[in-house]
Structures are given as structure tokens and as C-alpha cells.
ZAKOLTI-386355 format. One line per 3 residues: their letters; for each residue x, y, z of C-alpha. Coordinates in nm, 2 decimals, padded with zeros to 4 digits. Example, Ala and Ser with C-alpha at 12.3 -4.5 7.8 and 13.67 -1.06 7.14 Angstrom:
BEGIN
as) 01.23 -00.45 00.78; 01.37 -00.11 00.71
***
This chain:
BEGIN
mas) 02.10 03.23 -00.57; 01.70 03.39 -00.56; 01.56 03.32 -00.28
psp) 01.29 03.05 -00.24; 00.93 03.17 -00.20; 00.86 03.19 00.16
ksp) 00.57 02.91 00.21; 00.19 02.96 00.35; 00.15 03.01 00.70
eqs) -00.01 02.65 00.72; 00.25 02.48 00.51; 00.50 02.59 00.74
ekt) 00.33 02.46 01.07; 00.27 02.14 00.92; 00.63 02.10 00.81
kqy) 00.74 02.22 01.15; 00.48 01.96 01.32; 00.61 01.68 01.11
drq) 00.94 01.78 01.11; 01.10 01.44 01.25; 00.88 01.21 01.05
lrl) 00.93 01.35 00.71; 01.30 01.30 00.76; 01.19 00.92 00.80
wgd) 00.95 00.86 00.49; 00.95 01.15 00.32; 00.65 01.40 00.18
hgq) 00.52 01.12 -00.05; 00.49 00.92 00.25; 00.36 01.19 00.45
tal) 00.07 01.17 00.23; 00.02 00.82 00.21; -00.02 00.83 00.59
ehg) -00.26 01.11 00.53; -00.48 00.89 00.31; -00.46 00.61 00.55
hic) -00.75 00.48 00.78; -00.72 00.27 01.06; -00.98 00.06 01.21
lin) -00.95 -00.04 01.58; -01.11 -00.34 01.75; -01.16 -00.27 02.10
ana) -01.02 00.05 02.28; -00.83 -00.15 02.61; -00.49 00.00 02.69
lgt) -00.28 -00.16 02.39; -00.53 -00.04 02.14; -00.55 00.32 02.29
eil) -00.16 00.30 02.29; -00.17 00.19 01.93; -00.34 00.50 01.78
ksi) -00.18 00.73 01.97; 00.12 00.64 01.79; -00.07 00.67 01.47
vlp) -00.28 01.00 01.54; 00.04 01.17 01.62; 00.22 01.17 01.31
gvg) -00.10 01.25 01.11; -00.33 00.92 00.99; -00.59 01.05 00.79
ait) -00.88 00.86 00.97; -00.90 00.63 01.24; -01.23 00.44 01.37
ivd) -01.28 00.25 01.66; -01.52 -00.11 01.67; -01.64 -00.14 02.07
dki) -01.96 -00.19 02.21; -01.78 -00.24 02.56; -01.91 00.01 02.86
vsd) -01.63 00.16 03.02; -01.54 -00.01 03.35; -01.28 00.11 03.70
edi) -01.04 -00.15 03.53; -01.06 00.04 03.21; -00.98 00.36 03.40
gsn) -00.70 00.21 03.60; -00.50 00.06 03.28; -00.62 00.35 03.00
ffl) -00.43 00.67 03.02; -00.74 00.76 02.72; -01.02 00.70 02.97
ecs) -01.13 00.94 03.26; -01.32 00.89 03.59; -01.61 01.07 03.41
sks) -01.58 00.81 03.17; -01.75 00.51 03.36; -02.01 00.37 03.23
lnr) -02.03 00.52 02.88; -01.88 00.32 02.57; -01.53 00.28 02.59
gae) -01.48 00.35 02.22; -01.63 00.65 02.23; -01.51 00.83 02.50
alr) -01.15 00.70 02.37; -01.20 00.82 02.04; -01.29 01.17 02.20
lll) -00.98 01.18 02.41; -00.71 01.04 02.13; -00.84 01.32 01.89
eln) -00.75 01.58 02.14; -00.42 01.48 02.02; -00.42 01.58 01.65
pav) -00.73 01.79 01.54; -00.63 01.74 01.16; -00.74 01.32 01.21
rgh) -01.07 01.24 01.17; -01.26 01.00 01.41; -01.53 00.76 01.46
avq) -01.67 00.53 01.67; -01.88 00.25 01.58; -02.07 00.07 01.89
epp) -02.13 -00.30 01.80; -01.93 -00.59 01.87; -01.67 -00.73 01.55
dqi) -01.86 -01.08 01.48; -02.23 -00.86 01.45; -02.04 -00.67 01.19
lke) -01.87 -00.97 01.06; -02.21 -01.10 01.05; -02.44 -00.81 00.92
npe) -02.23 -00.60 00.78; -01.90 -00.77 00.63; -01.86 -00.48 00.36
ffk) -01.78 -00.28 00.68; -01.40 -00.35 00.66; -01.34 -00.29 00.31
sfs) -01.27 00.07 00.28; -00.97 00.03 00.59; -00.57 00.00 00.51
vvi) -00.53 -00.15 00.80; -00.74 -00.38 01.07; -00.59 -00.38 01.41
ata) -00.75 -00.59 01.67; -00.73 -00.68 02.04; -00.87 -00.87 02.33
lge) -01.06 -01.11 02.08; -01.18 -01.47 02.13; -01.04 -01.75 01.94
kti) -01.35 -01.74 01.70; -01.39 -01.45 01.61; -01.03 -01.38 01.54
qel) -01.06 -01.66 01.28; -01.39 -01.54 01.17; -01.22 -01.16 01.12
aqh) -00.88 -01.31 00.97; -01.05 -01.51 00.76; -01.27 -01.22 00.59
lwd) -00.97 -00.98 00.58; -00.75 -01.24 00.39; -01.01 -01.25 00.14
inv) -01.11 -00.89 00.07; -00.69 -00.82 00.11; -00.68 -00.63 00.41
pli) -00.40 -00.67 00.63; -00.50 -00.74 00.99; -00.24 -00.67 01.30
lcr) -00.36 -00.88 01.59; -00.23 -00.77 01.93; -00.23 -00.91 02.32
svg) -00.12 -00.77 02.60; -00.17 -00.94 02.92; 00.03 -00.89 03.21
flg) 00.44 -00.87 03.15; 00.36 -01.09 02.81; 00.24 -00.89 02.50
sfr) 00.27 -01.01 02.12; 00.18 -00.90 01.75; 00.10 -01.11 01.44
iqm) 00.07 -00.93 01.10; -00.16 -01.12 00.81; -00.17 -00.97 00.49
reh) -00.14 -01.19 00.16; 00.18 -00.96 00.00; 00.33 -00.65 00.09
avi) 00.58 -00.49 -00.16; 00.80 -00.22 -00.02; 01.01 00.00 -00.24
eth) 01.17 00.24 00.00; 01.32 -00.06 00.23; 01.64 00.22 00.38
pdn) 01.88 -00.02 00.43; 02.13 00.04 00.72; 02.40 00.02 00.42
eqt) 02.27 00.09 00.10; 02.53 -00.01 -00.18; 02.70 00.30 -00.40
dlr) 02.64 00.24 -00.78; 02.89 00.43 -00.92; 02.93 00.21 -01.25
ldv) 03.30 00.26 -01.25; 03.35 -00.09 -01.43; 03.07 -00.03 -01.69
pfq) 03.09 00.39 -01.69; 02.78 00.52 -01.93; 02.90 00.66 -02.21
als) 02.84 01.05 -02.03; 03.07 00.93 -01.75; 03.30 00.80 -01.94
dyl) 03.41 01.05 -02.11; 03.42 01.25 -01.81; 03.67 01.01 -01.67
ncf) 03.88 01.01 -01.96; 03.95 01.41 -01.95; 04.17 01.36 -01.67
did) 04.55 01.30 -01.64; 04.60 01.32 -01.27; 05.00 01.36 -01.35
avd) 04.92 01.66 -01.57; 04.70 01.84 -01.28; 04.80 02.18 -01.15
lkd) 04.90 02.19 -00.80; 04.65 02.38 -00.70; 04.37 02.16 -00.82
hgh) 04.54 01.81 -00.74; 04.34 01.84 -00.40; 04.02 01.90 -00.53
ipw) 03.98 01.60 -00.74; 03.69 01.35 -00.66; 03.80 01.04 -00.58
ivi) 03.56 00.86 -00.79; 03.80 00.99 -01.10; 04.11 00.89 -00.88
iyk) 03.99 00.53 -00.80; 03.91 00.47 -01.16; 04.21 00.67 -01.33
avq) 04.39 00.34 -01.05; 04.21 00.08 -01.20; 04.31 00.17 -01.53
kwq) 04.67 00.18 -01.47; 04.63 -00.19 -01.27; 04.40 -00.31 -01.60
sqn) 04.67 -00.23 -01.80; 04.94 -00.46 -01.64; 04.67 -00.72 -01.57
ang) 04.49 -00.79 -01.94; 04.20 -00.55 -01.85; 04.07 -00.73 -01.56
wpm) 03.86 -00.63 -01.28; 04.01 -00.60 -00.91; 03.79 -00.89 -00.71
srk) 04.02 -01.02 -00.43; 04.15 -00.84 -00.13; 04.51 -00.86 -00.29
ekn) 04.40 -00.66 -00.62; 04.25 -00.41 -00.42; 04.58 -00.38 -00.22
eik) 04.75 -00.33 -00.56; 04.49 -00.06 -00.65; 04.54 00.12 -00.31
nii) 04.94 00.12 -00.33; 04.86 00.29 -00.71; 04.65 00.52 -00.53
lef) 04.92 00.61 -00.31; 05.16 00.70 -00.62; 04.93 00.94 -00.72
vrk) 05.00 01.14 -00.40; 05.21 01.43 -00.43; 05.57 01.49 -00.24
den) 05.73 01.75 -00.12; 06.10 01.84 -00.20; 06.18 01.57 00.09
dvp) 06.01 01.33 -00.11; 05.77 01.32 00.17; 05.36 01.25 00.05
ise) 05.15 01.55 00.14; 04.79 01.48 00.27; 04.50 01.53 00.07
enf) 04.18 01.46 00.15; 04.04 01.33 -00.15; 04.30 01.08 -00.18
eea) 04.28 00.93 00.17; 03.88 00.90 00.06; 03.99 00.74 -00.28
ira) 04.18 00.45 -00.03; 03.88 00.41 00.24; 03.66 00.39 -00.11
vnt) 03.82 00.11 -00.30; 03.65 -00.20 -00.12; 03.32 -00.04 -00.22
alv) 03.34 00.16 -00.52; 03.50 -00.11 -00.70; 03.21 -00.37 -00.62
ptf) 03.09 -00.50 -00.93; 02.78 -00.39 -01.15; 02.52 -00.68 -01.17
lpv) 02.13 -00.77 -01.13; 02.10 -00.91 -00.76; 01.94 -01.25 -00.76
kiq) 01.66 -01.12 -00.53; 01.59 -00.88 -00.75; 01.60 -01.13 -01.07
ell) 01.36 -01.33 -00.92; 01.08 -01.04 -00.86; 01.12 -00.95 -01.20
yct) 01.07 -01.31 -01.37; 00.81 -01.44 -01.12; 00.50 -01.53 -01.22
sat) 00.34 -01.21 -01.10; 00.53 -01.01 -01.32; 00.57 -01.21 -01.62
nls) 00.14 -01.31 -01.64; 00.00 -00.93 -01.58; -00.36 -00.85 -01.57
kds) -00.57 -00.56 -01.56; -00.62 -00.64 -01.25; -00.22 -00.67 -01.15
apf) -00.11 -00.43 -00.90; 00.12 -00.14 -00.98; 00.42 -00.29 -00.85
wvm) 00.40 -00.58 -01.08; 00.33 -00.39 -01.40; 00.68 -00.15 -01.29
caa) 00.87 -00.48 -01.23; 00.72 -00.61 -01.56; 00.84 -00.27 -01.73
lrg) 01.20 -00.29 -01.54; 01.26 -00.66 -01.67; 01.22 -00.51 -02.02
fve) 01.46 -00.25 -01.92; 01.72 -00.53 -01.82; 01.70 -00.76 -02.12
geg) 01.68 -00.44 -02.37; 01.87 -00.11 -02.26; 02.02 -00.19 -01.97
kgk) 02.22 -00.47 -02.11; 02.14 -00.67 -01.79; 02.17 -00.37 -01.54
lpv) 01.94 -00.19 -01.33; 01.90 00.19 -01.42; 02.15 00.39 -01.23
kgv) 02.08 00.55 -00.88; 02.17 00.88 -00.94; 02.32 00.92 -00.60
lpd) 02.61 01.05 -00.55; 02.82 01.01 -00.20; 02.99 01.32 -00.08
mta) 03.35 01.39 -00.11; 03.62 01.61 -00.09; 03.64 01.79 -00.46
std) 03.58 02.12 -00.63; 03.22 02.25 -00.68; 03.24 02.28 -01.01
hyi) 03.35 01.90 -01.06; 03.12 01.77 -00.77; 02.85 01.93 -00.95
klq) 02.94 01.86 -01.29; 02.97 01.48 -01.14; 02.68 01.47 -00.97
nly) 02.47 01.63 -01.30; 02.60 01.33 -01.47; 02.44 01.07 -01.26
rtq) 02.11 01.24 -01.20; 02.07 01.27 -01.57; 02.16 00.90 -01.66
aam) 01.90 00.83 -01.36; 01.62 01.06 -01.54; 01.72 00.90 -01.88
dae) 01.69 00.52 -01.77; 01.37 00.61 -01.56; 01.21 00.78 -01.87
ivy) 01.24 00.42 -02.07; 01.12 00.22 -01.78; 00.80 00.47 -01.76
rkv) 00.73 00.42 -02.10; 00.71 00.07 -02.11; 00.53 00.10 -01.80
lqi) 00.27 00.35 -02.04; 00.30 00.05 -02.30; 00.16 -00.19 -02.10
vaq) -00.12 00.02 -01.91; -00.24 00.07 -02.25; -00.23 -00.26 -02.34
lhc) -00.40 -00.42 -01.99; -00.59 -00.11 -01.94; -00.44 -00.14 -01.56
eni) -00.43 00.11 -01.32; -00.25 00.42 -01.43; 00.09 00.48 -01.30
sea) 00.26 00.82 -01.23; 00.60 00.89 -01.34; 00.70 01.02 -01.02
dvk) 00.60 00.65 -00.90; 00.82 00.50 -01.19; 01.13 00.76 -01.11
lfc) 01.13 00.62 -00.73; 01.06 00.27 -00.85; 01.41 00.29 -01.04
rha) 01.59 00.46 -00.77; 01.53 00.21 -00.52; 01.56 -00.08 -00.77
hdl) 01.83 -00.21 -00.63; 01.65 -00.28 -00.27; 01.30 -00.40 -00.39
yll) 01.15 -00.64 -00.11; 00.85 -00.85 -00.12; 00.68 -00.98 00.16
cgs) 00.42 -01.27 00.14; 00.25 -01.33 00.44; 00.02 -01.66 00.56
niv) -00.34 -01.67 00.70; -00.39 -01.64 01.08; -00.66 -01.91 01.01
tey) -00.44 -02.18 00.93; -00.16 -02.12 01.23; -00.49 -02.15 01.44
qln) -00.63 -02.48 01.32; -00.24 -02.58 01.34; -00.17 -02.79 01.03
ssv) 00.16 -02.98 00.98; 00.38 -02.74 00.88; 00.26 -02.47 01.18
atf) 00.26 -02.72 01.42; 00.62 -02.84 01.33; 00.74 -02.51 01.33
isr) 00.62 -02.45 01.68; 00.75 -02.83 01.83; 01.06 -02.73 01.64
hle) 01.12 -02.40 01.85; 01.02 -02.52 02.20; 01.26 -02.74 02.18
epd) 01.51 -02.49 02.22; 01.63 -02.37 02.58; 01.47 -02.06 02.73
vmm) 01.26 -02.01 02.40; 01.00 -01.76 02.36; 00.75 -02.00 02.19
vhy) 00.66 -02.10 02.58; 00.49 -01.76 02.54; 00.31 -01.78 02.26
iml) 00.18 -02.14 02.41; 00.04 -01.93 02.72; -00.14 -01.65 02.49
raa) -00.27 -01.94 02.31; -00.38 -02.12 02.59; -00.54 -01.81 02.73
emf) -00.73 -01.69 02.41; -00.87 -02.08 02.46; -00.92 -02.04 02.81
qse) -01.13 -01.67 02.77; -01.36 -01.84 02.49; -01.45 -02.16 02.67
hcr) -01.51 -01.97 03.02; -01.61 -01.60 02.91; -01.35 -01.45 03.11
apg) -00.95 -01.44 03.16; -00.76 -01.68 03.33; -00.74 -01.57 03.72
dwd) -00.99 -01.28 03.65; -01.22 -01.44 03.95; -00.99 -01.78 04.12
peg) -00.62 -01.77 04.02; -00.57 -02.02 04.21; -00.85 -02.20 04.13
dis) -00.83 -02.15 03.73; -00.50 -02.31 03.72; -00.60 -02.68 03.66
klk) -00.83 -02.53 03.38; -00.55 -02.29 03.24; -00.34 -02.61 03.20
acv) -00.56 -02.82 03.06; -00.61 -02.56 02.78; -00.21 -02.55 02.78
tkv) -00.22 -02.93 02.75; -00.45 -02.92 02.44; -00.27 -02.66 02.25
lsd) 00.05 -02.87 02.30; -00.11 -03.20 02.18; -00.18 -03.03 01.87
vsc) 00.15 -02.96 01.80; 00.24 -03.35 01.92; 00.47 -03.19 02.22
spf) 00.41 -03.33 02.55; 00.32 -03.10 02.89; 00.53 -02.84 03.04
pkd) 00.78 -03.01 03.32; 00.67 -02.70 03.56; 00.34 -02.52 03.59
dhi) 00.58 -02.16 03.63; 00.40 -02.02 03.33; 00.07 -02.16 03.39
hem) 00.09 -01.97 03.77; 00.21 -01.68 03.62; -00.06 -01.64 03.38
cry) -00.36 -01.71 03.64; -00.19 -01.43 03.87; -00.19 -01.15 03.57
gga) -00.60 -01.22 03.56; -00.59 -01.11 03.25; -00.48 -00.77 03.35
eih) -00.29 -00.49 03.12; -00.02 -00.30 03.26; 00.02 -00.01 03.13
svs) 00.41 00.03 03.07; 00.41 -00.29 02.87; 00.09 -00.24 02.64
afl) 00.30 00.12 02.59; 00.56 -00.05 02.44; 00.37 -00.28 02.25
ggc) 00.14 -00.01 02.14; 00.46 00.18 02.00; 00.58 -00.14 01.84
taq) 00.24 -00.23 01.66; 00.16 00.17 01.52; 00.56 00.15 01.36
eai) 00.42 -00.17 01.17; 00.07 -00.03 01.08; 00.26 00.29 00.95
kli) 00.53 00.07 00.72; 00.24 -00.12 00.58; 00.07 00.23 00.49
tkq) 00.31 00.41 00.37; 00.48 00.09 00.22; 00.84 00.17 00.32
ykp) 01.09 00.01 00.57; 01.04 -00.38 00.63; 00.77 -00.51 00.81
vnn) 00.80 -00.75 01.08; 00.75 -01.08 00.94; 00.48 -01.28 01.09
tfi) 00.49 -01.26 01.46; 00.63 -01.06 01.74; 00.61 -01.13 02.11
fda) 00.74 -00.98 02.40; 00.84 -01.07 02.77; 00.87 -00.74 03.02
ast) 00.96 -00.96 03.31; 01.31 -01.05 03.11; 01.31 -00.75 02.82
nsa) 01.33 -01.04 02.58; 01.18 -01.03 02.25; 01.15 -01.30 01.95
tfa) 00.97 -01.29 01.57; 00.86 -01.59 01.44; 00.73 -01.64 01.08
f) 00.47 -01.94 01.10
***
């Protein structure tokens, strides 16, 4: 084999720098990240920790919106501010030090309050991939959330107060093609083999294979031959139950060679076949969740404004109804197995070729739809990726933060139901919301000036939030006392942990890989407990 041509120094250095993350989301995921543009509102400790974990992997650009002046408190909690930063703009100073982490990232600081930008230049937010907001008051949160919902830009709202932290993701709709499931199902098609695979499998006669080649037969062939023998005695059915699959395993054991003393000879490929019976014999079918996607309104009623995801879903539906005969395209991925190089490569090429043929059919259907609707062009590479992961497509439909803050009946019922559970994390959600209400009413965090005096004021805010969800007041004031003791302060370790979690979610939204958190994440550092809620 000829040696590959050496990469340029720039390419090799870049690959070396991003090696670990390339293993997670691949070249195409890295490209998507490098085209991403993040907007951070308020460069407090939490905000800069979020950006740190986005700048290091190489996001394309960041913009910090912050009109605050650096204070002693900022310097004490924020690692991306220096003593010399005092009395200077917080966003500009944090940006300067963040960009030192990765020279490839572009940055810009806007020294205006977000509510002023929303009023005078609402178009400002349209250019961002994701907007991340921290330390905002209730009124600004709702105005920002509604505006971003209207222009369809994802928002991540974050809070970090004392030992408590949370983030809330708002997006209208988020489609994920590469979900990276922990246990990805193999797609072998042994129950409905395509013609090339059928021809290959049927050319084997295990009993007639030379002894020297017996240990190099791929386990796919072994299982297929065992099923054929089983079907001859079971009216060509398909083994589904545990009993039937055990019968397949027994047939495989009959295939194993024996020595002169009639003792079975251990061969790794036959052992692999026995272990793979349960997964390899899963029937090929169209998953219900994928069927729902292919036949939902967004996929059946296309327009020129339809997202590429829905265009590909429509094309995939055409394939399933036609050439696929009710089945999705072949994945084209073969698991590792003990076999001769010739056998494995030939088998691998069979699956890859069939996957390419199926993807080509879907791509032609995509081209027809694009030509009819005059919508956005979709590359062949995107279609191939879509077909490869068609078994695990995922759609997340979000909700508007404004409906949560207005506490409509469904949200109120959801909160009250979870407050009834013992040791529930929803209590911390109530406290964070009450602290925001306190901030809006008194223009400072609870406990910032007078921890003891603010207890009754914060309790009134808590009571107001609880009454809005038709819940009785807390029997004890422990959580209220604790929130006032925090005084609105950020603990760096808490902000660092939450910042890493939030950055991870932002990267998921940009790369459209892995399933993001659905709605709300809450973290209690005192107990190290966390919870997610979908309002």
C-alpha cells in the first residue's frame, strides 16, 4: 500500500490540537463549530467559564455583551479578570484574556446593556448560532426570550448563586442526525438480506469448508447458516423468543469441529457467533419514532422554507415506501469479527456498496424535491450522513421561556406536582426564580447588603411564586435563609462546573450532534445532586 501524502504543517498542527474532540464529533462537527458564533450576555464568572469551554475547542467567533465595570467582587470570583482590570469594562477585559486561549477564535465586545440593544437594534441577535445569557432580571429575560423565539435563535439562560446553579435551553425545534447512542443497534439484514448479501451467504457450506479455513468464517455467516437449518424445521419462521434463540446457539455448537476424542475445538469465530445471536437476530423494521418523524406534518407539507432535515425526511419516506419496501437504508457499518482478511473485506464492501446505493436513491429524491420547491440545496455528503444515521434520528421541540415565567396552567401544574415529591430539586428552582424577582424589585441580590433584613422580603417573593402555582408556603425557611446568606455571590467552583455543562449543550446545538438537555438543568453543589425538568 502506498504511503499517504504528508499533511501540511498547518493541518497536522490543527489535527493535533483538536484530536480529542475530533474523536467525538468528527471533521464535519468541527467544521460546524468553527462556523458557529456565540453571543454571551454578561461576562461574570459563570459566563466566562462557559466561553472558556467553547473557545478551547475552536468555536468560530464570540461576542460579549456587557456594560458593567469590573469590581472587586468580579476579580475575586472571575479567573478571566486581573487586578489591573478594575474600573475597566468587564466584557472587553474578559474577552482579551479568553482569546489568549485560542488565537484562531475571533472576538468582539459590545459595551451596551442588552435591554437597550433589544430596543434600539433588535436585528443584532440574528447573526448568532446561540445566545447565552447570565445574571439578567425578569423583565429583560422575558423580552430577550420572546425576541429570540420570534427570530428562531436558540437561547441558554444560566444562573449561578452560591451553591445553586441552573441553565434553561430555549429553542423552537432541534433536529439531531448523529445522536451517538450508547448501544447502537447493528443493521445486518439477516432476516431480509439484499441480493448481493444473499448470494455471498449462500455460497458457503460450513460442513465442506477446509479445516484450515474453519476458524476464519465470519460469524454473520455462521448465524445465517444456523438460522437456515432452524427454519427448515420451523416452517421458515424467524427465531424471536429466548427458547428459539437458544436453539440457534445449539445449532451453532453442532457446527463446531471436534477432535479425535469428540471434544469440541475452541474457535473464536464460533464463540463470537454464539455471543452475537441476540443482537444479530433482531428483525429489520421501521422504528415507530422514525415513522412518526417521516409522516409528521413538517415532513409531508414541505415548502421552500422547509429545513433540510425535513426535506431529507420526505425523501427518506419516499425510499421507505418504494425501493426500501418498508425498510430504512442500509447503514453500511460492519462490527469487528474474527475472520480472514479476504472474507471480512468482501463482507464489508457488500454492506458499504448497498448503503451507497440506498443513499444515492434518497439523494436523487432530495434533488427532485429541491428542484420542485426551489429550497435550500443539500449536499450529497449530508444525505449520506442522514441515511447512515436514519435509525436514530431525534427531534426535540422546545418551549418558550416566557410561558414559564407567566406560569400558565400547564407549567403551574407541572411545578406543583414536582414540589410534592420528597427532597425534590424543584425547591431550588423556586428559590432561583424568587431571587430573580427580588433582584427586579430591589435592584440587588437578596442578602447583598443586609442578609437578615432581606429574609422577609425574599420570603414574600417565594410566597408569590408559590401562590402563582397554587402551592402553600414552605414549612421551613431554611432555603430562604441560605439564599440570603449567599448574597448573590458566585462560587467559582460551582460556576466552573455549570459553565462546562452549559458549554457542552451549546456545542451540541451548534454541531447538531448528541441529544441536548431537554429544557432545564438544576445543580445543587452542597449535595452534588442534579435534575432535569421539561416545562
